[in-house]
C-alpha positions as CSV (number, residue, x, y, z in Angstrom):
1,M,42.2,-12.8,23.1
2,S,45.0,-11.2,24.1
3,S,46.1,-8.4,21.7
4,G,48.9,-10.2,20.3
5,T,47.1,-13.0,18.9
6,G,44.5,-10.9,17.7
7,A,47.6,-8.7,16.0
8,A,48.5,-11.7,14.5
9,L,45.4,-13.1,13.0
10,R,45.1,-9.7,11.6
11,L,48.4,-9.6,10.0
12,L,47.9,-13.3,8.6
13,A,44.5,-12.5,7.1
14,A,46.2,-9.9,4.7
15,A,49.5,-11.9,4.7
16,A,46.6,-14.4,2.8
17,D,45.0,-11.7,1.0
18,A,41.6,-13.4,2.6
19,K,38.5,-13.0,0.6
20,A,36.7,-16.1,2.4
21,V,37.2,-16.8,6.0
22,A,36.0,-19.8,8.0
23,E,35.9,-19.3,11.9
24,I,34.8,-21.8,14.1
25,G,33.9,-20.5,17.7
26,T,31.9,-17.0,17.5
27,G,32.3,-16.3,20.8
28,A,31.5,-12.2,21.2
29,G,33.4,-11.2,18.0
30,V,37.2,-10.0,19.4
31,S,38.7,-13.2,16.7
32,G,36.3,-12.1,14.1
33,I,36.8,-8.4,14.2
34,H,40.8,-8.5,13.8
35,L,40.2,-11.5,11.1
36,L,38.2,-8.6,9.2
37,N,40.5,-6.2,9.7
38,G,43.4,-8.1,7.8
39,M,40.5,-9.3,5.6
40,R,40.3,-7.8,1.4
41,P,37.4,-5.1,2.0
42,D,35.4,-7.2,-0.1
43,G,36.0,-10.3,2.3
44,V,33.5,-12.6,4.2
45,L,33.8,-14.4,7.4
46,T,31.3,-17.1,8.0
47,T,31.1,-17.7,11.6
48,V,30.3,-21.0,13.0
49,D,28.6,-21.2,16.6
50,S,26.9,-23.5,18.8
51,E,25.5,-20.7,21.0
52,P,23.5,-18.3,19.3
53,E,23.5,-15.4,21.6
54,M,27.0,-15.4,21.3
55,Q,26.7,-14.6,17.2
56,Q,24.4,-11.6,18.6
57,F,27.0,-10.4,20.3
58,A,29.2,-10.6,17.9
59,R,26.6,-8.8,15.3
60,Q,26.6,-6.2,17.5
61,A,30.5,-5.8,17.6
62,F,30.8,-6.1,14.2
63,R,28.4,-2.9,13.1
64,A,30.3,-1.1,16.0
65,A,33.4,-1.9,14.5
66,G,32.6,-0.7,11.4
67,F,31.7,-3.4,9.2
68,T,28.9,-3.6,7.4
69,G,25.9,-6.8,7.8
70,N,27.2,-8.8,4.1
71,R,30.0,-8.6,5.6
72,A,30.0,-11.9,8.2
73,R,28.0,-14.9,7.8
74,F,26.7,-16.6,11.2
75,I,25.6,-19.7,11.4
76,P,24.3,-21.6,14.2
77,G,25.6,-25.3,14.9
78,R,27.6,-27.3,16.1
79,A,31.0,-27.0,14.3
80,L,31.6,-30.8,12.7
81,D,27.9,-30.2,11.8
82,V,28.3,-27.3,9.9
83,L,31.3,-27.8,8.5
84,P,30.9,-30.7,6.2
85,R,28.2,-28.0,4.3
86,L,30.6,-25.2,3.6
87,A,32.6,-25.4,0.0
88,D,35.8,-27.2,-0.7
89,G,38.7,-25.3,-1.4
90,G,36.5,-22.5,-0.8
91,Y,38.3,-20.7,2.1
92,D,41.7,-18.5,2.2
93,L,41.8,-19.1,5.8
94,V,40.4,-21.1,8.5
95,F,40.2,-20.3,12.4
96,C,39.6,-22.6,14.8
97,D,38.7,-21.5,18.5
98,G,35.9,-24.2,19.3
99,D,35.7,-27.4,21.2
100,R,39.4,-28.6,22.2
101,S,38.5,-32.2,22.5
102,E,37.8,-32.0,18.7
103,C,40.9,-29.8,16.9
104,L,41.3,-33.0,15.2
105,D,38.0,-33.2,13.5
106,Y,38.7,-29.3,12.9
107,L,41.9,-30.2,11.2
108,G,40.5,-32.7,8.8
109,E,37.5,-30.5,7.9
110,S,40.3,-27.5,7.7
111,L,42.0,-29.3,4.9
112,R,39.2,-29.9,2.8
113,L,37.9,-26.4,3.0
114,L,41.2,-24.7,2.6
115,R,42.6,-23.7,-1.1
116,P,45.4,-24.9,-2.0
117,G,48.1,-22.0,0.4
118,G,45.4,-21.2,2.6
119,L,46.1,-21.3,6.5
120,V,44.4,-23.0,9.2
121,C,45.1,-21.7,13.1
122,F,44.6,-22.8,16.0
123,E,44.1,-20.5,19.5
124,G,44.6,-21.9,22.7
125,V,47.1,-24.6,21.9
126,F,50.1,-23.9,24.8
127,A,46.3,-24.6,27.6
128,N,47.6,-22.9,30.0
129,G,51.2,-24.5,30.2
130,R,49.5,-27.8,30.3
131,T,50.5,-29.0,26.6
132,V,54.3,-28.9,27.8
133,D,53.4,-30.1,31.5
134,S,54.5,-33.4,32.1
135,A,51.4,-34.1,35.1
136,V,48.6,-36.5,34.2
137,Q,46.5,-33.8,32.1
138,P,42.6,-34.1,31.0
139,A,41.8,-35.1,27.5
140,E,41.5,-31.8,25.5
141,V,45.0,-31.3,26.5
142,L,45.9,-35.0,25.3
143,R,44.1,-34.0,22.1
144,L,46.2,-30.5,21.5
145,R,49.4,-32.6,22.0
146,E,47.9,-35.0,19.4
147,L,47.0,-32.0,17.1
148,L,50.5,-30.3,18.0
149,R,51.8,-33.5,16.6
150,T,49.6,-34.1,13.6
151,V,50.6,-31.1,12.1
152,R,54.5,-30.7,12.4
153,E,54.1,-34.1,11.0
154,S,52.2,-33.4,8.3
155,T,53.7,-33.8,4.3
156,V,50.6,-31.7,3.6
157,L,51.2,-28.5,5.9
158,Q,54.2,-26.0,7.0
159,S,53.1,-25.3,10.3
160,S,54.4,-22.3,13.0
161,L,53.7,-22.4,16.2
162,L,53.4,-18.2,17.7
163,P,54.1,-17.6,21.3
164,V,51.3,-15.2,21.5
165,G,48.4,-15.5,23.8
166,D,47.8,-19.0,25.2
167,G,49.9,-20.3,21.6
168,L,48.8,-20.0,18.0
169,L,49.5,-22.7,15.6
170,C,49.5,-22.0,12.3
171,A,50.2,-24.0,8.7
172,V,50.1,-23.5,5.6
173,K,48.5,-26.0,3.1
174,R,51.0,-27.0,0.6
175,G,49.8,-26.8,-3.1
């Protein structure tokens, strides 16, 4: 993740006065640290990843960054198996950095999870320039194009594509 993307996530979490954030794709914890830095001091990050060993790296990174154990909830598993178990309307922000081929499914789950006025963000939507390249593209890039179109045409979302990192698609769920 680029420093610009991290700064944008921190700002968005702060602007949303986020107390509850869901993250799809824990990775090594870089994005989680940025989100936690922007969240309210009593906020909790719920982070989902199919690789438990990555969550262990993130847990260590969070501790090293000074966050107590009660600031993050780690749920191992495939996002589309875990997300349906999370509370409807219980989240201020959902950050999606998981399997690109599932991005439209993540959008659907995010809309259910978000409170009115909540934010959903997708990292990497430029796909290294492939989403605008006219050459034949792999299925994951076609799914990203479909995500961009779906969000742009939605009457439920107010969106913006931020040109940081590899593209950060952000949308607010209208009340």
